[in-house]
C-alpha positions as CSV (number, residue, x, y, z in Angstrom):
1,X,56.1,43.3,133.0
2,X,56.0,45.7,130.1
3,X,53.0,47.5,131.6
4,X,55.2,48.2,134.7
5,X,58.0,49.7,132.7
6,X,60.2,46.6,132.4
7,X,61.8,46.2,129.0
8,X,60.4,42.9,127.7
9,X,61.3,40.8,124.7
10,X,59.4,37.7,123.6
11,X,61.1,35.3,121.2
12,X,59.1,32.6,119.5
13,X,61.5,29.7,118.8
14,X,61.4,25.9,118.0
15,X,57.9,24.5,117.7
16,X,56.3,27.7,119.1
17,X,56.7,29.4,115.7
18,X,53.6,27.3,114.7
19,X,51.7,29.8,116.8
20,X,52.6,32.6,114.3
21,X,51.7,30.9,111.0
22,X,48.0,30.6,110.4
23,X,45.1,33.0,110.6
24,X,43.3,32.1,113.8
25,X,39.6,32.6,114.0
26,X,37.5,32.5,117.1
27,X,33.7,32.2,117.1
28,X,32.0,35.6,117.5
29,X,30.2,34.6,120.6
30,X,33.4,33.4,122.4
31,X,34.9,35.6,125.0
32,X,38.3,33.9,124.6
33,X,41.0,35.4,122.5
34,X,43.9,33.8,120.8
35,X,47.6,34.6,121.1
36,X,47.7,36.3,117.7
37,X,45.0,38.7,118.8
38,X,46.8,39.4,122.0
39,X,50.0,40.2,120.2
40,X,48.2,42.7,117.9
41,X,46.5,44.4,120.9
42,X,49.7,44.9,122.9
43,X,52.0,45.6,120.0
44,X,52.0,49.4,120.7
45,X,53.7,49.1,124.1
46,X,57.1,50.7,123.9
47,X,58.5,48.2,126.5
48,X,57.3,45.1,124.6
49,X,58.7,43.6,121.4
50,X,58.1,40.2,119.7
51,X,60.5,38.2,117.6
52,X,60.3,35.1,115.5
53,X,63.4,33.0,115.2
54,X,63.9,32.7,111.5
55,X,65.8,29.4,111.6
56,X,62.9,27.7,113.4
57,X,60.5,28.9,110.7
58,X,62.8,27.7,107.9
59,X,63.4,24.3,109.4
60,X,59.7,23.7,109.5
61,X,59.0,25.2,106.1
62,X,56.8,27.9,107.7
63,X,56.1,31.6,107.1
64,X,54.5,34.0,109.6
65,X,50.9,35.1,109.3
66,X,51.3,38.4,107.3
67,X,48.9,40.2,109.7
68,X,51.4,39.8,112.5
69,X,53.6,42.7,111.4
70,X,54.5,43.5,115.1
71,X,56.7,40.4,115.1
72,X,60.2,40.9,113.7
73,X,62.2,38.1,112.3
74,X,65.6,37.4,113.8
75,X,68.5,35.1,112.9
76,X,71.2,33.2,114.7
77,X,73.1,36.2,116.2
78,X,70.2,38.3,117.3
79,X,69.1,36.3,120.4
80,X,72.5,36.8,121.9
81,X,72.4,40.5,121.1
82,X,69.0,40.8,122.8
83,X,70.2,39.0,125.9
84,X,73.5,40.8,126.3
85,X,73.0,44.2,124.8
86,X,70.1,46.6,125.6
87,X,68.6,48.5,122.7
88,X,70.3,51.8,121.8
89,X,69.1,54.7,123.9
90,X,67.5,52.4,126.5
91,X,68.8,52.5,130.1
92,X,66.5,50.1,131.9
93,X,67.1,48.8,135.4
94,X,65.3,45.6,134.5
95,X,65.0,43.6,131.3
96,X,63.1,40.4,130.6
97,X,63.5,38.0,127.7
98,X,60.9,35.3,127.4
99,X,61.5,32.3,125.1
100,X,58.2,30.9,124.0
Protein backbone atom coordinates (compact mmCIF):
# COMPACT_ATOMS: atom_id res chain seq x y z
CA UNK A 1 0.00 0.00 0.00
CA UNK A 2 2.68 2.49 1.00
CA UNK A 3 4.65 1.78 -2.18
CA UNK A 4 1.54 2.79 -4.15
CA UNK A 5 1.31 6.15 -2.38
CA UNK A 6 -1.29 5.14 0.23
CA UNK A 7 -0.57 6.57 3.67
CA UNK A 8 -0.13 3.48 5.85
CA UNK A 9 0.23 3.17 9.61
CA UNK A 10 0.98 -0.11 11.40
CA UNK A 11 0.21 -0.34 15.11
CA UNK A 12 1.64 -3.20 17.17
CA UNK A 13 -0.79 -3.84 20.02
CA UNK A 14 -1.64 -6.55 22.60
CA UNK A 15 0.53 -9.69 22.29
CA UNK A 16 2.00 -8.56 18.96
CA UNK A 17 4.35 -6.24 20.87
CA UNK A 18 6.40 -9.38 21.63
CA UNK A 19 7.52 -9.14 17.99
CA UNK A 20 9.37 -5.91 18.82
CA UNK A 21 11.24 -6.95 21.96
CA UNK A 22 14.16 -9.23 21.27
CA UNK A 23 17.04 -9.18 18.87
CA UNK A 24 16.12 -11.70 16.19
CA UNK A 25 18.89 -13.55 14.44
CA UNK A 26 18.57 -15.67 11.32
CA UNK A 27 21.09 -18.19 10.10
CA UNK A 28 23.43 -16.69 7.49
CA UNK A 29 22.50 -19.27 4.87
CA UNK A 30 18.75 -18.68 5.30
CA UNK A 31 16.95 -16.68 2.63
CA UNK A 32 14.11 -15.89 4.99
CA UNK A 33 13.96 -12.63 6.90
CA UNK A 34 12.25 -11.66 10.11
CA UNK A 35 9.76 -8.89 10.76
CA UNK A 36 12.30 -6.70 12.54
CA UNK A 37 14.57 -6.83 9.49
CA UNK A 38 11.65 -5.94 7.24
CA UNK A 39 10.73 -2.95 9.40
CA UNK A 40 14.28 -1.62 9.24
CA UNK A 41 14.40 -2.05 5.45
CA UNK A 42 11.13 -0.22 4.71
CA UNK A 43 11.44 2.42 7.44
CA UNK A 44 12.51 5.12 4.99
CA UNK A 45 9.22 5.12 3.08
CA UNK A 46 7.41 8.43 3.69
CA UNK A 47 4.01 6.73 3.39
CA UNK A 48 4.72 4.09 6.03
CA UNK A 49 4.99 4.53 9.80
CA UNK A 50 5.19 1.99 12.63
CA UNK A 51 3.89 2.37 16.17
CA UNK A 52 4.07 0.33 19.38
CA UNK A 53 1.18 0.67 21.81
CA UNK A 54 2.97 1.59 25.04
CA UNK A 55 0.23 0.21 27.39
CA UNK A 56 0.61 -3.22 25.76
CA UNK A 57 4.37 -3.12 26.37
CA UNK A 58 3.94 -2.01 29.99
CA UNK A 59 1.28 -4.63 30.79
CA UNK A 60 3.71 -7.34 29.69
CA UNK A 61 6.79 -5.78 31.31
CA UNK A 62 8.48 -5.40 27.91
CA UNK A 63 10.67 -2.86 26.18
CA UNK A 64 11.30 -2.54 22.45
CA UNK A 65 14.46 -3.74 20.82
CA UNK A 66 16.58 -0.55 20.81
CA UNK A 67 17.62 -1.21 17.20
CA UNK A 68 14.02 -0.63 16.09
CA UNK A 69 14.18 3.16 16.17
CA UNK A 70 11.67 3.42 13.30
CA UNK A 71 8.89 2.35 15.67
CA UNK A 72 7.39 5.16 17.70
CA UNK A 73 5.72 4.55 21.05
CA UNK A 74 2.13 5.70 21.37
CA UNK A 75 -0.23 5.91 24.33
CA UNK A 76 -3.97 5.61 24.88
CA UNK A 77 -5.02 8.68 22.86
CA UNK A 78 -2.80 8.33 19.81
CA UNK A 79 -4.57 5.42 18.05
CA UNK A 80 -7.74 7.52 17.86
CA UNK A 81 -5.77 10.44 16.50
CA UNK A 82 -4.17 8.21 13.87
CA UNK A 83 -7.56 6.85 12.84
CA UNK A 84 -9.54 10.08 12.72
CA UNK A 85 -6.95 12.79 11.98
CA UNK A 86 -4.47 12.67 9.10
CA UNK A 87 -0.95 13.91 9.87
CA UNK A 88 -0.43 17.65 9.42
CA UNK A 89 0.31 18.65 5.86
CA UNK A 90 -0.94 15.37 4.42
CA UNK A 91 -3.87 15.29 2.06
CA UNK A 92 -4.22 11.68 1.08
CA UNK A 93 -7.17 10.24 -0.79
CA UNK A 94 -6.62 6.91 0.94
CA UNK A 95 -5.24 5.96 4.33
CA UNK A 96 -4.73 2.56 5.89
CA UNK A 97 -4.21 1.66 9.53
CA UNK A 98 -3.23 -1.92 10.29
CA UNK A 99 -3.42 -3.33 13.80
CA UNK A 100 -0.92 -6.11 14.17
